[in-house]
C-alpha positions as CSV (number, residue, x, y, z in Angstrom):
1,M,105.6,105.5,72.8
2,G,106.9,102.1,71.1
3,G,109.8,101.8,73.6
4,L,111.8,104.7,72.5
5,R,111.7,107.6,75.0
6,A,113.4,110.6,73.7
7,Q,115.9,112.3,76.2
8,G,113.6,115.4,76.1
9,D,110.8,113.6,77.3
10,V,112.4,111.7,79.8
11,K,114.0,114.9,81.4
12,D,110.7,116.5,81.4
13,Q,109.1,113.6,83.3
14,V,111.8,113.5,85.7
15,V,111.5,117.4,86.3
16,S,107.6,116.8,86.9
17,A,108.1,114.1,89.2
18,I,110.5,115.9,91.3
19,G,108.7,119.2,91.2
20,S,105.5,117.4,92.3
21,G,107.0,115.0,94.6
22,N,105.9,111.9,92.8
23,A,108.4,109.3,93.9
24,T,106.6,106.6,91.8
25,A,106.9,108.4,88.7
26,L,110.6,109.2,89.4
27,A,111.4,105.8,90.0
28,K,109.9,104.7,86.8
29,N,112.8,106.6,85.0
30,M,115.7,105.1,87.0
31,V,118.3,102.6,86.1
32,A,118.0,99.3,88.2
33,N,120.6,100.5,90.7
34,V,120.6,104.2,91.0
35,D,123.3,106.3,92.8
36,M,121.5,108.7,94.9
37,T,122.5,111.3,97.2
38,L,119.9,113.0,99.6
39,P,120.4,115.0,103.0
40,S,119.6,111.8,104.9
41,A,121.1,109.0,102.8
42,S,123.7,108.1,100.2
43,D,124.4,105.0,98.3
44,Y,123.5,102.9,95.4
45,Y,119.7,101.8,95.8
46,S,117.4,99.7,93.7
47,K,114.4,101.4,92.2
48,A,112.1,100.2,95.0
49,Q,114.5,101.4,97.8
50,A,115.1,104.7,96.0
51,E,111.3,105.2,95.5
52,Q,110.8,104.7,99.5
53,I,113.7,107.0,100.4
54,L,112.5,109.6,98.0
55,R,108.8,109.3,99.2
56,K,110.1,109.8,102.9
57,F,112.1,113.0,101.7
58,F,108.9,114.5,99.8
59,D,106.8,114.0,102.7
60,E,109.1,115.8,104.9
61,H,109.9,118.5,102.3
62,P,106.7,119.0,100.0
63,P,107.9,120.2,96.8
64,K,106.6,123.5,95.3
65,G,108.5,123.1,91.9
66,L,111.7,122.2,90.2
67,S,113.5,124.8,87.7
68,I,116.4,123.6,85.7
69,V,119.1,126.3,85.6
70,H,122.0,124.3,83.8
71,E,122.4,121.4,81.5
72,G,124.8,119.6,79.6
73,T,126.8,116.7,78.7
74,N,130.0,115.0,80.4
75,R,132.8,113.4,79.0
76,T,130.9,109.9,78.7
77,G,127.9,111.3,76.8
78,D,125.6,111.3,79.7
79,S,123.4,114.4,80.0
80,Y,123.0,116.3,83.2
81,Y,120.7,118.7,84.7
82,I,121.0,121.1,87.6
83,G,118.0,122.9,89.1
84,N,116.4,124.6,92.2
85,L,114.0,122.6,94.0
86,A,111.5,124.8,95.8
87,T,110.0,123.3,98.9
88,A,107.8,124.1,102.0
89,K,111.1,124.0,103.9
90,G,113.6,125.6,101.9
91,D,115.5,125.1,98.7
92,F,117.7,122.3,97.7
93,R,120.0,121.9,94.6
94,V,119.1,118.9,92.4
95,T,121.4,117.3,90.0
96,F,120.5,114.3,88.0
97,F,122.3,112.4,84.9
98,L,120.4,110.7,82.2
99,K,122.0,107.6,80.6
100,K,120.9,106.0,77.7
101,T,120.3,102.3,78.3
102,G,119.1,100.5,75.4
103,E,116.4,102.4,73.7
104,A,115.3,104.6,76.7
105,Y,117.1,107.5,78.7
106,Q,117.1,106.6,82.5
107,V,118.3,108.4,85.6
108,K,121.7,106.8,86.8
109,Q,122.4,109.4,89.3
110,L,120.4,111.8,91.6
111,R,121.4,114.3,94.1
112,I,119.4,116.4,96.2
113,E,121.6,118.9,98.5
114,A,120.6,121.7,100.7
115,G,120.3,124.9,98.8
116,R,122.6,127.9,99.2
117,T,121.3,130.1,101.7
118,D,123.8,133.2,100.8
119,R,121.6,134.5,98.1
């Protein structure tokens, strides 16, 4: 790809990685220290730490797929995506932000929160 990864490509890679529970592929698209919130953890993590935490989450909640329901751009120009992650143990709301770093877009923030049960 010559170093330049278009925003849409990265978004698709991230959606695919989360939807299939591939923590390694997801970590490859993260900034060096990512702001991550999961039901069991919330902090800034290195890519390696984030990958381990995500692997544990995916092991405990095997994903069945991620569907994006909303996307936009915030005031600082970062793109954000909100979706529903279906897992074997229920649904989660996923939000991630992509920030352009150099020539590539990377995940700077990821939140996986318990889904609404009032639907």
